[in-house]
C-alpha positions in Angstrom: -26.3 18.5 -19.4 -24.7 15.2 -20.3 -26.7 12.0 -20.8 -27.4 9.7 -18.0 -26.8 5.9 -18.9 -27.6 3.2 -16.4 -28.3 5.9 -13.9 -24.6 7.3 -14.2 -23.7 10.6 -15.6 -20.6 11.2 -17.8 -18.2 11.7 -14.9 -19.5 8.7 -13.0 -19.0 6.5 -16.2 -15.6 7.7 -16.6 -14.8 6.8 -13.0 -16.4 3.4 -13.5 -14.2 2.8 -16.6 -11.1 3.8 -14.6 -11.9 1.3 -12.0 -12.4 -1.5 -14.5 -9.1 -0.7 -16.2 -7.4 -0.7 -12.8 -8.9 -4.0 -11.8 -7.9 -5.5 -15.0 -4.4 -4.1 -14.7 -4.1 -5.6 -11.2 -5.0 -9.0 -12.6 -2.7 -8.9 -15.5 0.4 -7.2 -13.6 0.1 -9.8 -11.0 -0.2 -12.7 -13.5 2.3 -11.6 -16.2 4.5 -8.9 -14.6 4.7 -5.3 -15.7 6.7 -5.9 -18.9 4.6 -8.9 -19.9 1.3 -6.8 -19.8 0.3 -4.5 -22.7 -2.2 -1.8 -22.9 -4.2 -3.9 -25.4 -4.4 -6.7 -23.0 -5.6 -4.4 -20.1 -8.3 -3.0 -22.4 -9.4 -6.4 -23.6 -9.7 -7.8 -20.1 -11.7 -4.8 -19.0 -13.9 -4.9 -22.1 -13.0 -1.3 -22.7 -11.6 0.3 -25.9 -8.1 1.6 -26.2 -9.6 5.2 -26.9 -11.1 5.1 -23.5 -7.8 4.0 -22.0 -5.9 7.0 -23.3 -8.7 9.2 -22.2 -7.7 8.2 -18.6 -4.1 7.3 -18.9 -1.3 8.5 -21.0 0.7 5.2 -20.9 1.0 1.8 -19.2 3.2 3.4 -16.6 0.7 6.0 -15.6 -1.9 3.1 -15.4 0.5 1.2 -13.1 1.1 4.3 -10.9 -2.5 4.8 -10.6 -2.9 1.2 -9.4 -0.1 1.6 -6.9 -1.7 4.8 -5.5 -5.1 3.1 -5.3 -3.5 0.2 -3.4 -1.6 2.7 -1.1 -4.8 4.8 -0.4 -6.8 1.7 0.5 -4.1 0.6 2.9 -3.9 4.2 4.4 -7.6 4.2 4.9 -7.4 0.8 6.7 -4.5 1.9 8.9 -6.1 5.3 9.8 -9.4 3.5 10.7 -7.6 0.9 12.9 -5.6 3.6 14.7 -8.9 5.7 15.2 -10.4 2.7 16.9 -7.4 1.8 19.2 -8.2 2.4 22.8 -5.4 0.6 24.6 -1.8 1.5 25.3 0.8 1.1 22.5 2.1 -2.3 23.5 -1.5 -3.6 23.4 -2.4 -1.9 20.1 0.9 -2.3 18.2 0.1 -6.1 17.3 -3.3 -5.2 16.0 -2.2 -2.4 13.9 0.7 -4.6 12.4 -1.9 -7.3 11.7 -4.0 -4.8 9.8 -0.9 -3.7 7.8 0.0 -7.3 7.0 -3.4 -8.6 6.1 -3.9 -5.6 3.9 -0.9 -6.6 2.0 -1.0 -10.3 1.8 -4.6 -11.4 1.9 -4.8 -10.7 -1.8 -1.8 -12.3 -3.6 -2.3 -9.9 -6.5 -1.7 -6.8 -4.1 1.4 -8.7 -2.8 2.9 -9.1 -6.3 2.3 -5.6 -7.4 3.6 -4.0 -4.3 6.6 -6.2 -3.6 7.3 -8.0 -6.8 7.6 -5.2 -9.4 7.5 -1.6 -7.9 11.2 -1.3 -7.6 13.1 -0.7 -10.9 10.1 0.1 -13.2 10.9 3.8 -13.6 11.9 6.9 -11.5 8.3 7.8 -11.1 7.4 4.3 -9.7 10.2 4.6 -7.3 9.1 8.1 -6.3 5.7 6.7 -5.6 7.1 3.9 -3.5 9.2 6.4 -1.5 6.1 8.6 -1.0 4.1 5.6 0.3 6.9 5.0 2.9 7.0 8.8 3.8 3.2 8.6 4.5 3.8 5.4 6.7 6.6 7.2 8.7 4.3 10.2 9.2 1.6 8.0 10.4 3.9 6.4 12.9 5.1 9.7 14.2 1.5 10.9 14.7 1.0 7.6 16.6 4.0 8.0 18.8 2.9 11.7 19.6 -0.4 10.3 20.8 1.3 8.0 23.2 4.3 10.1 24.1 2.9 13.6 24.1 4.1 16.6 22.4 7.9 16.5 21.4 10.5 19.3 21.3 11.0 20.5 17.8 14.6 19.2 17.6 13.4 15.7 18.4 10.9 15.6 15.5 13.5 15.1 12.8 15.2 12.3 14.7 11.7 10.7 15.2 10.8 11.0 11.6 14.2 9.4 10.5 13.7 6.6 12.9 10.1 6.1 11.6 11.5 6.0 7.9 14.1 3.3 9.0 11.4 1.4 10.8 9.0 1.4 7.8 11.8 0.3 5.5 12.7 -2.6 8.0 9.1 -3.7 8.3 8.8 -3.8 4.5 12.1 -5.7 4.3 10.9 -8.3 6.7 7.7 -8.8 4.7 9.7 -9.0 1.5 12.0 -11.6 2.9 9.2 -13.6 4.4 7.5 -13.6 0.9 10.5 -15.6 -0.6 9.4 -18.8 1.1 5.8 -17.9 2.4 2.5 -19.8 1.8 0.0 -17.1 1.7 -2.8 -19.4 2.5 -1.2 -20.6 5.8 -2.6 -18.7 8.8 0.3 -19.7 11.1 2.9 -18.3 8.8 1.0 -15.1 8.6 0.8 -15.1 12.5 4.5 -15.6 12.7 5.1 -12.7 10.3 3.0 -10.4 12.5 4.9 -11.6 15.6 8.3 -10.8 14.0 7.1 -7.4 12.9 5.7 -6.7 16.4 9.1 -7.7 18.0 11.0 -5.5 15.6 8.6 -2.6 16.1 8.9 -2.8 19.9 12.7 -3.1 19.8 12.9 0.0 17.7 10.5 2.0 19.9 12.2 0.9 23.1 15.5 2.3 21.7 13.8 5.6 20.6 12.3 6.0 24.2 15.8 5.5 25.8 
């Protein structure tokens, strides 16, 4: 059996080091950008040796992808939880779900920067992760629509998934455009963004229903 240190076994200590490295990477990628951040800087900020880094990640890119996945998983958990608690009709619940989506992305400016400021163009793997995140979001929307609309014919499902992919892309583009001039500390600007996203969502949904 492995030793227990600070009440943690070897696997728990490994998981703790991984989180420390990802927290350091979040800070540095947000402050300096992907290209401006080195593995040595990540390790120094996390107070963890480079040997331990390479036990967890093979490269800076893999560390970034792990950070992107962690961010996505936390967003997915928040969205799933908000959807599970929704009890009203879709028009009532859509603004609340979109507010959850927005706040998960913009309340921490570091999350905003790594999600919107650098994910595109880093590598093919980073772009694939970005697309997988959007596919998850589209699948989430289709499940939500099924809840409100009831079961759909099989030949409609591909159409609905395509519309969902386009809607998700549009929502992210609206957020990206808003970020060009946004003050992330201004509640009214965030509320205006949520209103714009809600209007866009309802317009697309109305077209899908017709």
